[in-house]
C-alpha positions as CSV (number, residue, x, y, z in Angstrom):
1,X,0.0,0.0,0.0
2,X,1.2,3.5,-0.8
3,X,3.2,5.0,2.1
4,X,1.3,8.3,2.0
5,X,-2.0,6.4,1.9
6,X,-1.1,4.5,5.0
7,X,-0.4,7.7,6.8
8,X,-3.6,9.2,5.5
9,X,-5.7,6.4,6.8
10,X,-4.3,6.9,10.3
11,X,-5.5,10.5,10.2
12,X,-8.7,10.1,8.1
13,X,-10.9,10.7,11.1
14,X,-9.1,13.9,12.1
15,X,-10.3,17.3,11.0
16,X,-7.0,19.1,11.1
17,X,-8.5,22.1,9.3
18,X,-11.6,22.5,11.5
19,X,-13.9,22.8,8.5
20,X,-17.4,23.7,9.4
21,X,-19.7,20.8,8.8
22,X,-22.9,21.1,6.8
23,X,-26.3,19.9,7.8
24,X,-27.6,20.0,4.3
25,X,-28.0,16.8,2.2
26,X,-27.6,19.0,-0.8
27,X,-23.9,19.5,-0.2
28,X,-20.9,17.2,-1.0
29,X,-19.3,15.6,2.1
30,X,-15.9,17.0,3.1
31,X,-13.4,16.0,5.8
32,X,-14.8,16.7,9.3
33,X,-18.3,15.7,8.4
34,X,-19.7,12.6,10.1
35,X,-20.4,11.1,6.7
36,X,-16.8,11.5,5.4
37,X,-15.4,8.0,4.5
38,X,-13.7,6.1,7.3
39,X,-10.2,4.8,7.1
40,X,-11.6,1.4,6.3
41,X,-13.6,2.8,3.4
42,X,-10.5,4.4,1.8
43,X,-8.5,1.1,2.4
44,X,-11.3,-0.8,0.6
45,X,-11.2,1.6,-2.3
46,X,-7.4,1.2,-2.5
47,X,-7.8,-2.5,-2.7
48,X,-10.4,-2.2,-5.5
49,X,-8.0,-0.1,-7.5
50,X,-5.1,-2.4,-6.9
51,X,-3.1,0.0,-4.7
52,X,-3.4,2.9,-7.1
53,X,-5.0,5.4,-4.6
54,X,-2.7,8.3,-3.7
55,X,-3.1,10.8,-0.8
56,X,-1.8,14.0,-2.3
57,X,0.8,16.4,-1.1
58,X,1.2,19.4,-3.4
59,X,4.6,19.6,-5.2
60,X,5.2,23.0,-3.5
61,X,5.4,21.3,-0.1
62,X,9.2,20.8,-0.5
63,X,9.6,24.6,-0.1
64,X,7.7,24.5,3.3
65,X,8.8,23.0,6.6
66,X,5.5,21.2,7.0
67,X,2.4,20.1,5.1
68,X,-0.8,20.1,7.1
69,X,-4.0,18.4,5.9
70,X,-7.1,16.6,7.2
71,X,-5.9,13.3,5.9
72,X,-2.2,13.3,6.6
73,X,-2.0,15.6,9.7
74,X,1.3,17.4,9.9
75,X,4.2,16.1,7.7
76,X,7.7,17.4,7.6
77,X,8.3,18.2,3.9
78,X,11.1,20.8,3.5
79,X,14.0,19.9,1.1
80,X,16.1,22.9,0.0
81,X,17.6,21.1,-3.0
82,X,14.3,19.9,-4.3
83,X,12.8,23.3,-3.6
84,X,15.4,25.0,-5.7
85,X,14.9,22.5,-8.5
86,X,11.2,22.9,-8.4
87,X,11.4,26.7,-8.6
88,X,13.8,26.4,-11.6
89,X,11.3,24.2,-13.5
90,X,8.0,25.5,-12.2
91,X,6.9,27.2,-15.4
92,X,7.4,24.0,-17.5
93,X,4.4,21.9,-18.2
94,X,6.3,18.7,-17.5
95,X,6.6,19.7,-13.9
96,X,2.9,19.5,-13.3
97,X,1.5,17.0,-15.9
98,X,3.4,14.1,-14.3
99,X,2.0,14.8,-10.8
100,X,-1.4,13.5,-9.7
101,X,-2.7,16.8,-8.2
102,X,-0.7,19.8,-9.5
103,X,-2.7,22.1,-11.8
104,X,-0.6,24.1,-14.3
105,X,-2.9,27.0,-13.7
106,X,-1.6,28.2,-10.3
107,X,-4.5,30.6,-9.6
108,X,-6.7,27.5,-9.2
109,X,-4.8,26.4,-6.1
110,X,-5.9,29.3,-3.8
111,X,-2.3,29.9,-3.0
112,X,-2.3,27.1,-0.6
113,X,1.2,25.8,-1.2
114,X,3.3,28.5,-2.8
115,X,6.7,27.2,-3.9
116,X,8.1,30.8,-4.0
117,X,7.1,31.6,-0.4
118,X,10.2,33.2,1.2
119,X,9.2,31.9,4.6
120,X,9.5,28.1,4.8
121,X,7.8,28.2,8.3
122,X,4.5,29.0,6.6
123,X,2.7,25.7,6.3
124,X,1.7,24.1,3.0
125,X,-2.0,23.1,3.0
126,X,-4.0,21.1,0.5
127,X,-6.2,24.1,-0.4
128,X,-7.9,23.5,-3.7
129,X,-5.7,20.6,-4.7
130,X,-7.5,17.3,-5.0
131,X,-7.3,15.3,-1.8
132,X,-7.0,11.8,-3.3
133,X,-6.2,10.6,-6.8
134,X,-6.7,7.2,-8.4
135,X,-3.8,6.5,-10.8
136,X,-6.2,4.7,-13.1
137,X,-4.7,2.2,-15.5
138,X,-7.8,0.4,-16.6
139,X,-11.6,0.9,-16.8
140,X,-12.3,-1.0,-13.6
141,X,-10.3,1.6,-11.6
142,X,-12.4,4.4,-13.0
143,X,-15.6,2.5,-12.3
144,X,-14.5,1.9,-8.7
145,X,-13.8,5.7,-8.3
146,X,-17.2,6.7,-9.6
147,X,-19.0,4.2,-7.4
148,X,-17.1,5.4,-4.3
149,X,-17.8,9.0,-5.0
150,X,-21.5,8.3,-5.5
151,X,-21.8,6.1,-2.4
152,X,-20.0,8.7,-0.1
153,X,-21.3,11.8,-1.8
154,X,-17.9,13.3,-2.3
155,X,-16.7,15.6,-5.1
156,X,-15.2,13.8,-8.1
157,X,-12.7,15.3,-10.5
158,X,-11.4,14.0,-13.9
159,X,-7.8,14.9,-14.4
160,X,-5.2,14.2,-17.1
161,X,-2.3,16.7,-17.5
162,X,-3.6,19.6,-15.4
163,X,-3.2,21.8,-18.5
164,X,-6.3,24.0,-18.3
165,X,-6.8,27.7,-17.9
166,X,-10.0,27.5,-15.8
167,X,-8.8,25.0,-13.1
168,X,-11.2,22.3,-14.1
169,X,-8.8,19.5,-13.2
170,X,-8.6,20.4,-9.5
171,X,-11.0,21.0,-6.6
172,X,-11.0,21.1,-2.8
173,X,-12.0,18.0,-0.8
174,X,-12.2,15.9,-3.9
175,X,-11.3,12.5,-5.3
176,X,-9.6,12.7,-8.8
177,X,-9.6,10.0,-11.4
178,X,-6.1,10.5,-13.0
179,X,-6.1,9.4,-16.6
180,X,-2.5,10.1,-17.4
181,X,-1.4,6.5,-18.0
182,X,-4.0,5.8,-20.7
183,X,-1.4,6.1,-23.4
184,X,-2.5,3.6,-26.0
185,X,-2.1,4.5,-29.7
186,X,-3.5,2.5,-32.6
187,X,-3.3,3.3,-36.3
188,X,-6.3,2.3,-38.4
189,X,-5.5,2.2,-42.2
190,X,-9.1,2.1,-43.2
191,X,-11.9,3.0,-40.8
192,X,-15.0,0.9,-41.2
193,X,-17.4,2.5,-38.7
194,X,-21.1,3.3,-39.0
195,X,-20.5,6.9,-40.2
196,X,-19.5,6.0,-43.8
197,X,-15.9,7.4,-43.4
198,X,-13.4,5.0,-45.1
199,X,-10.1,6.9,-44.6
200,X,-7.2,6.6,-42.2
201,X,-7.8,7.0,-38.4
202,X,-6.0,6.9,-35.1
203,X,-7.4,5.6,-31.8
204,X,-5.9,7.3,-28.7
205,X,-6.1,6.5,-25.1
206,X,-7.3,9.4,-22.8
207,X,-3.8,10.1,-21.5
208,X,-2.1,10.8,-24.8
209,X,-0.8,14.3,-25.1
210,X,-0.3,16.5,-28.2
211,X,3.4,15.9,-28.6
212,X,2.8,12.1,-28.4
213,X,-0.1,12.2,-30.9
214,X,1.9,14.3,-33.3
215,X,4.9,11.9,-33.2
216,X,2.8,8.8,-33.6
217,X,0.9,10.3,-36.6
218,X,4.2,11.3,-38.3
219,X,5.5,7.7,-37.9
220,X,2.5,6.7,-40.0
221,X,2.9,9.4,-42.6
222,X,-0.1,11.4,-41.5
223,X,-1.0,14.4,-39.4
224,X,-3.5,14.6,-36.5
225,X,-5.3,17.7,-35.1
226,X,-4.1,18.8,-31.7
227,X,-3.2,22.0,-30.0
228,X,-0.4,24.6,-30.3
229,X,1.0,23.6,-26.9
230,X,2.5,20.1,-26.8
231,X,1.4,19.3,-23.3
232,X,-2.4,19.4,-23.8
233,X,-4.3,16.1,-23.4
234,X,-5.7,15.7,-26.8
235,X,-8.6,13.4,-25.9
236,X,-9.8,15.3,-22.8
237,X,-10.6,19.0,-22.4
238,X,-8.8,19.9,-25.7
239,X,-11.0,18.0,-28.1
240,X,-14.1,17.9,-25.9
241,X,-13.9,21.7,-25.7
242,X,-13.7,22.2,-29.4
243,X,-9.9,22.1,-30.1
244,X,-8.3,25.0,-32.1
245,X,-4.9,24.0,-33.5
246,X,-2.3,24.4,-36.3
247,X,-4.4,22.6,-38.9
248,X,-7.8,24.1,-38.1
249,X,-8.0,26.4,-41.1
250,X,-7.5,23.4,-43.3
251,X,-9.4,20.6,-41.6
252,X,-11.5,22.3,-38.9
253,X,-11.7,21.8,-35.2
254,X,-10.4,18.7,-33.4
255,X,-14.0,18.0,-32.3
256,X,-15.0,17.8,-36.0
257,X,-12.7,14.9,-36.6
258,X,-14.0,12.5,-33.9
259,X,-15.3,9.2,-35.2
260,X,-15.9,7.4,-31.9
261,X,-15.5,7.6,-28.1
262,X,-15.4,4.9,-25.4
263,X,-16.9,6.4,-22.3
264,X,-17.6,5.3,-18.7
265,X,-20.9,6.9,-17.7
266,X,-22.1,8.1,-14.3
267,X,-23.8,4.6,-13.9
268,X,-20.4,3.0,-14.3
269,X,-21.2,1.5,-17.7
270,X,-18.4,1.3,-20.3
271,X,-20.2,2.4,-23.6
272,X,-19.4,3.3,-27.2
273,X,-20.5,6.6,-28.5
274,X,-20.6,7.2,-32.2
275,X,-22.9,8.0,-35.1
276,X,-25.1,4.9,-34.4
277,X,-24.7,4.2,-30.6
278,X,-25.4,6.7,-27.9
279,X,-25.6,9.4,-30.5
280,X,-26.6,12.2,-28.2
281,X,-23.6,11.5,-25.9
282,X,-21.4,11.4,-29.0
283,X,-22.7,14.8,-30.1
284,X,-22.2,16.3,-26.6
285,X,-18.6,15.1,-26.2
286,X,-17.6,16.8,-29.5
287,X,-17.3,20.3,-28.1
288,X,-19.8,20.3,-25.2
289,X,-17.0,20.4,-22.6
290,X,-15.1,17.8,-20.6
291,X,-15.5,16.5,-17.1
292,X,-19.2,16.4,-17.0
293,X,-20.8,13.9,-19.4
294,X,-18.6,10.9,-18.5
295,X,-15.0,9.7,-18.4
296,X,-13.6,9.2,-21.9
297,X,-11.2,6.3,-22.0
298,X,-10.3,6.5,-25.7
299,X,-11.1,8.5,-28.9
300,X,-10.9,7.6,-32.6
301,X,-10.3,10.5,-35.0
302,X,-9.7,11.1,-38.7
303,X,-6.1,11.8,-39.8
304,X,-4.7,13.4,-43.0
305,X,-1.8,13.1,-45.3
306,X,1.4,14.9,-44.2
307,X,2.9,17.6,-46.4
308,X,5.7,20.0,-46.8
309,X,5.3,22.9,-44.4
310,X,6.6,26.5,-43.9
311,X,6.6,29.0,-41.1
312,X,7.3,32.7,-40.7
313,X,7.8,35.4,-38.1
314,X,7.1,39.2,-38.4
315,X,8.2,41.5,-35.6
316,X,7.5,45.2,-35.1
317,X,9.1,46.7,-32.0
318,X,7.4,49.4,-30.0
319,X,9.9,52.2,-29.4
320,X,7.5,54.3,-27.3
321,X,7.2,56.8,-30.2
322,X,5.6,54.5,-32.8
323,X,2.6,53.0,-30.9
324,X,0.0,54.9,-32.9
325,X,1.5,53.6,-36.1
326,X,1.7,50.0,-34.9
327,X,-2.0,49.9,-33.9
328,X,-3.0,51.6,-37.2
329,X,-1.2,48.7,-38.9
330,X,-2.9,46.2,-36.7
331,X,-6.3,47.6,-37.7
332,X,-5.5,47.2,-41.4
333,X,-4.0,43.7,-40.9
334,X,-7.2,42.5,-39.1
335,X,-9.6,44.0,-41.6
336,X,-7.7,43.3,-44.9
337,X,-5.0,40.6,-44.7
338,X,-6.0,38.3,-41.8
339,X,-9.2,36.9,-43.4
340,X,-7.3,36.1,-46.7
341,X,-4.6,34.3,-44.8
342,X,-6.8,32.0,-42.8
343,X,-9.0,31.3,-45.9
344,X,-5.8,29.9,-47.4
345,X,-5.3,27.5,-44.6
346,X,-2.5,29.4,-42.8
347,X,-2.4,29.2,-39.0
348,X,-1.5,32.5,-37.4
349,X,-0.9,33.6,-33.8
350,X,-0.4,37.3,-33.4
351,X,0.7,39.0,-30.2
352,X,0.5,42.5,-28.9
353,X,2.3,43.6,-25.7
354,X,4.1,46.7,-24.5
355,X,7.2,45.6,-26.4
356,X,5.5,45.6,-29.8
357,X,3.6,43.4,-32.3
358,X,4.5,39.9,-33.3
359,X,2.9,37.7,-36.0
360,X,3.8,34.0,-35.7
361,X,2.8,31.9,-38.8
362,X,3.3,28.7,-36.9
363,X,2.2,26.3,-39.6
364,X,1.5,26.8,-43.3
365,X,0.8,23.1,-44.0
366,X,1.2,22.2,-47.7
367,X,2.8,25.5,-48.6
368,X,6.5,26.0,-49.5
369,X,8.4,29.0,-48.1
370,X,8.2,30.9,-51.4
371,X,4.4,30.6,-51.4
372,X,4.1,31.7,-47.8
373,X,6.5,34.7,-48.5
374,X,4.1,35.8,-51.2
375,X,1.1,35.5,-49.0
376,X,2.7,37.6,-46.2
377,X,4.3,40.3,-48.4
378,X,1.2,42.6,-48.2
379,X,1.3,42.4,-44.4
380,X,4.9,43.4,-44.3
381,X,4.1,46.3,-46.6
382,X,1.3,47.5,-44.3
383,X,3.7,48.2,-41.5
384,X,6.5,49.4,-43.8
385,X,4.2,52.0,-45.4
386,X,3.6,53.4,-41.9
387,X,7.2,54.2,-41.4
388,X,7.8,51.1,-39.3
389,X,10.6,48.6,-39.8
390,X,9.1,45.1,-39.6
391,X,11.6,42.2,-39.4
392,X,10.6,39.2,-41.5
393,X,11.9,35.7,-41.2
394,X,10.6,32.5,-42.8
395,X,11.6,28.8,-43.0
396,X,10.9,25.7,-45.1
397,X,10.4,22.3,-43.5
398,X,9.9,18.8,-45.0
399,X,6.9,17.9,-42.9
400,X,4.5,19.1,-40.2
401,X,6.2,17.9,-37.1
402,X,9.6,19.3,-38.0
403,X,7.9,22.7,-38.4
404,X,5.9,22.3,-35.2
405,X,9.0,21.5,-33.2
406,X,11.3,24.2,-34.8
407,X,9.1,27.2,-35.5
408,X,8.8,30.0,-32.9
409,X,5.8,30.1,-30.5
410,X,5.3,26.4,-29.6
411,X,5.5,26.4,-25.8
412,X,3.1,28.0,-23.4
413,X,3.7,28.3,-19.7
414,X,0.2,28.0,-18.3
415,X,1.4,28.8,-14.8
416,X,2.6,32.2,-15.8
417,X,-0.7,33.9,-16.4
418,X,-4.4,34.4,-15.6
419,X,-6.5,34.5,-18.6
420,X,-9.5,36.0,-20.4
421,X,-10.8,35.5,-23.9
422,X,-13.3,36.3,-26.6
423,X,-14.3,34.8,-30.0
424,X,-14.2,37.6,-32.5
425,X,-16.8,37.5,-35.2
426,X,-15.5,37.6,-38.8
427,X,-18.1,40.3,-39.5
428,X,-16.2,42.8,-37.3
429,X,-13.4,42.9,-39.9
430,X,-15.7,44.1,-42.7
431,X,-17.1,47.1,-40.7
432,X,-14.5,49.9,-40.3
433,X,-16.3,51.3,-37.2
434,X,-16.4,48.0,-35.5
435,X,-12.9,47.0,-36.2
436,X,-11.8,50.4,-35.0
437,X,-13.6,49.9,-31.7
438,X,-12.1,46.4,-31.4
439,X,-8.6,47.6,-32.0
440,X,-9.1,50.4,-29.4
441,X,-10.1,47.8,-26.9
442,X,-7.2,45.6,-27.8
443,X,-4.8,48.6,-27.4
444,X,-6.2,49.3,-24.0
445,X,-5.0,45.8,-23.0
446,X,-2.0,45.3,-25.3
447,X,-0.2,48.4,-24.0
448,X,-0.5,47.0,-20.5
449,X,-0.2,43.2,-20.7
450,X,0.1,40.5,-23.5
451,X,-2.9,39.9,-25.7
452,X,-3.0,37.5,-28.7
453,X,-5.2,36.4,-31.5
454,X,-5.3,32.8,-32.7
455,X,-6.8,33.1,-36.2
456,X,-8.6,30.4,-38.1
457,X,-11.5,29.6,-40.5
458,X,-13.6,26.6,-39.6
459,X,-16.8,27.7,-41.4
460,X,-16.7,24.8,-43.9
461,X,-15.4,21.9,-41.8
462,X,-18.9,20.6,-40.9
463,X,-22.1,20.5,-43.0
464,X,-24.0,22.4,-40.3
465,X,-23.0,24.1,-37.0
466,X,-25.4,21.8,-35.3
467,X,-23.4,18.6,-36.4
468,X,-21.3,18.8,-33.2
469,X,-21.8,20.4,-29.8
470,X,-19.2,23.1,-30.3
471,X,-20.5,26.6,-29.9
472,X,-21.9,27.5,-33.4
473,X,-20.2,30.9,-33.1
474,X,-16.9,29.1,-34.0
475,X,-18.2,28.9,-37.6
476,X,-18.3,32.6,-38.0
477,X,-15.2,33.4,-35.9
478,X,-12.1,35.1,-37.4
479,X,-9.9,34.7,-34.3
480,X,-9.9,33.7,-30.7
481,X,-8.6,36.7,-28.7
482,X,-6.7,35.7,-25.5
483,X,-5.3,38.0,-22.9
484,X,-3.2,37.3,-19.8
485,X,-2.0,39.0,-16.7
486,X,1.1,37.6,-15.1
487,X,0.9,35.8,-11.8
488,X,2.4,37.5,-8.7
489,X,3.8,34.8,-6.4
490,X,4.6,37.3,-3.6
491,X,1.3,39.1,-3.5
492,X,-1.8,36.9,-3.7
493,X,-4.3,39.7,-3.3
494,X,-2.9,41.4,-6.3
495,X,-3.7,38.3,-8.3
496,X,-7.3,38.4,-7.1
497,X,-7.4,42.1,-8.0
498,X,-6.1,41.3,-11.5
499,X,-8.6,38.5,-12.0
500,X,-11.3,41.2,-11.4
501,X,-9.5,43.5,-13.7
502,X,-9.6,40.9,-16.5
503,X,-13.4,40.4,-16.0
504,X,-14.5,43.9,-15.3
505,X,-12.2,45.9,-17.5
506,X,-10.2,44.1,-20.2
507,X,-12.7,41.4,-21.3
508,X,-15.7,43.7,-20.8
509,X,-14.2,46.3,-23.1
510,X,-13.7,43.7,-25.8
511,X,-17.2,42.3,-25.4
512,X,-18.6,45.8,-25.7
513,X,-16.7,46.2,-29.0
514,X,-17.9,42.8,-30.3
515,X,-21.6,42.3,-29.6
516,X,-22.7,38.9,-30.8
517,X,-19.5,37.2,-30.0
518,X,-18.8,34.4,-27.5
519,X,-15.9,32.7,-25.8
520,X,-13.8,29.6,-26.2
521,X,-14.5,27.5,-23.1
522,X,-10.9,26.2,-23.1
523,X,-9.3,29.6,-23.1
524,X,-11.4,32.1,-21.2
525,X,-12.0,34.1,-18.1
526,X,-12.9,31.7,-15.2
527,X,-15.2,34.5,-14.0
528,X,-16.9,35.0,-17.4
529,X,-20.4,36.5,-16.8
530,X,-23.3,34.7,-18.6
531,X,-20.9,31.8,-19.4
532,X,-23.6,29.4,-20.4
533,X,-24.4,31.6,-23.5
534,X,-20.8,32.7,-24.0
535,X,-19.3,29.2,-24.0
536,X,-22.1,27.1,-25.5
537,X,-24.3,29.4,-27.4
538,X,-27.5,28.0,-28.8
539,X,-26.5,24.5,-27.9
540,X,-26.8,25.1,-24.2
541,X,-30.4,23.7,-23.9
542,X,-29.7,20.5,-25.7
543,X,-26.5,19.9,-23.8
544,X,-28.4,20.4,-20.5
545,X,-30.9,17.7,-21.4
546,X,-28.1,15.3,-22.3
547,X,-26.4,16.0,-19.0
548,X,-29.6,15.2,-17.1
549,X,-30.0,12.0,-19.1
550,X,-26.5,10.6,-18.6
551,X,-25.7,12.1,-15.2
552,X,-29.0,12.7,-13.4
553,X,-27.5,12.8,-9.9
554,X,-24.6,15.1,-10.9
555,X,-21.7,12.8,-10.2
556,X,-19.5,14.8,-12.5
557,X,-18.8,18.5,-11.7
558,X,-16.4,20.8,-13.5
559,X,-16.2,24.6,-13.3
560,X,-18.2,26.3,-16.0
561,X,-19.2,22.8,-17.4
562,X,-22.8,21.9,-18.3
563,X,-24.6,21.2,-15.0
564,X,-22.2,23.2,-12.9
565,X,-24.7,26.1,-12.8
566,X,-26.7,24.1,-10.2
567,X,-23.8,24.2,-7.7
568,X,-21.7,26.7,-5.8
569,X,-18.3,26.4,-4.2
570,X,-18.5,27.9,-0.7
571,X,-15.6,29.7,1.0
572,X,-14.5,26.5,2.7
573,X,-14.5,24.7,-0.6
574,X,-17.6,22.8,0.0
575,X,-19.7,22.1,-3.1
576,X,-23.4,22.7,-2.6
577,X,-26.5,22.9,-4.7
578,X,-27.9,26.3,-5.3
């Protein structure tokens, strides 16, 4: 039995945090409640999952003398060498994705175990980290976790890499099903499913990440749709949330490519969801959000032929005297050149920040460098004609993966920032007054903190916006606008203030400039007002009905997911019905 689990069981009846119990049957049970599982219950669960139950200590505990929790009591944890190593690698996704409880999005932890705390005497606490994790390696482990959570009325979390902006993969007083080891990859030369598709496909286990999927696809001479950041779990929140990526303007969203899911439902049944079986669940999982309809164990998706690829970079530095010219150029770029570029299948990420303007053409799949140079020449000319001196660089690559690994802009440190976002309608670019108002709102943010646009055209990748559960607004979107404010590890209150700044100032200003837009539920403000409409659009009603059908007792909860509107997290972390 896991050493930490043994220690946890000895303390499982102790309420070290003195959490106020609830008399309501409408709340999830937390440590300190009479109904909280006994030591024998946790031991039984550990036996059922073959010793895979983990009692979590946050990774930041090595920077604190002690860790204090309701399950482990007080544990001595300080290790100066490990602390220094952790701090050096904290902003790398690999630091968190291999741990059963560490979210990459630090703001989701409630600052409970800060690795940059200068006083090691301050205790590390579990805070918003998951209390226990099941390191699931087969479906029966997942089924046991679901059954246990239902029986004992405790909060259940589905976790893979921890790479999510909204902190969905963590939660206080919870049991997590950790899917990270579901790494199976299978190439299917000719799919013969019920949907009529006869092309090549790949079946992925739920724990496969973007970099693994890309490499496996290349080994078969094909490409697969995944994200810009290599650490995303492709089968989980990425695809189930829609899935923007380097090939979106050519093939569509990741959710558009799904042929089949295997899913464990709230009843504990392992089912297949495709165009003939459990069709409503299949529809919902393709863009309706992760962590709420069931636990996906595998996903089968279409793949496409690999091709020669090019990339480019345009940089315009802000000297402090040319800001007006830069934003004038940005306005022309958005209204004139950007639509043409995405319509030609080019994947573009552009960034504005106090230092200047950057255009990253991450992937131009199927286009040689000379062709890409010709496409981008008018953009370079826009800025040159304004008296600016844009720097232009471009590269040629033999295939997609080489370009993906080599071209600038591939890694994202999720722990660095708190985020907000907005889907910008393509119609804005055709109206001078509207694009002017949008650029003014962008400038308000970009002269203070980084803001970027991920541009794409997925209007023709499905026969109808209702084919999949993705917010229909994606089909009329020109770019997803994402802004971020850097985390302050020495002043937690400033982070809370900045979260409100994102909601009440930065995002609100962009929303006012883009009426009729929405937000990408994977890259948005965790405090997004009216999030049901912003994230899910006209599909909200149907998704709610499917949630009630497959999870009538609300076993699965995830922040801003379908069904979460019926719950609230109280100050002590308790989850209660509203």
